[in-house]
C-alpha positions in Angstrom: 66.4 42.6 -2.3 66.1 38.8 -2.3 62.8 39.0 -0.4 61.5 41.6 -2.9 62.6 39.5 -5.9 61.0 36.3 -4.5 57.8 38.2 -3.6 57.5 39.6 -7.1 58.1 36.1 -8.7 55.4 34.6 -6.4 52.9 37.3 -7.4 53.7 37.2 -11.1 53.2 33.4 -11.1 49.9 33.5 -9.4 47.3 35.4 -11.6 44.7 35.5 -8.8 47.2 37.0 -6.3 48.4 39.5 -8.9 44.9 40.7 -9.5 44.3 41.0 -5.7 47.5 43.1 -5.4 46.5 45.3 -8.3 43.0 45.8 -6.8 44.5 46.6 -3.4 46.8 49.2 -4.9 44.0 50.8 -6.9 41.4 50.9 -4.2 43.5 51.6 -1.1 46.4 53.4 -2.6 50.1 52.7 -2.0 50.3 54.1 1.5 47.5 51.8 2.7 49.1 48.9 1.0 52.5 49.6 2.6 50.8 49.7 6.0 49.0 46.4 5.3 52.3 44.7 4.4 54.0 46.2 7.5 57.5 45.1 6.6 60.7 47.1 6.1 60.9 46.2 2.4 57.4 47.5 1.8 58.6 50.6 -0.1 60.6 48.7 -2.6 57.9 46.0 -3.0 55.2 48.5 -3.5 57.2 50.3 -6.1 57.7 47.1 -7.9 54.0 46.2 -7.7 53.1 49.6 -9.1 54.5 48.4 -12.3 51.7 45.8 -12.5 49.1 48.6 -12.6 50.8 50.4 -15.6 49.6 49.4 -19.0 
């Protein structure tokens, strides 16, 4: 969870990176994003990032 928390903080503090994450989730879908990350915490991280795409 520490890795996920740190990753979320990094993305939230970098507007350009945040927009890239949102764009990747919208265009490629969550499964493609999980494969691109290719890390054991991908499921948790993607679930957290999906919150960025909700209004």
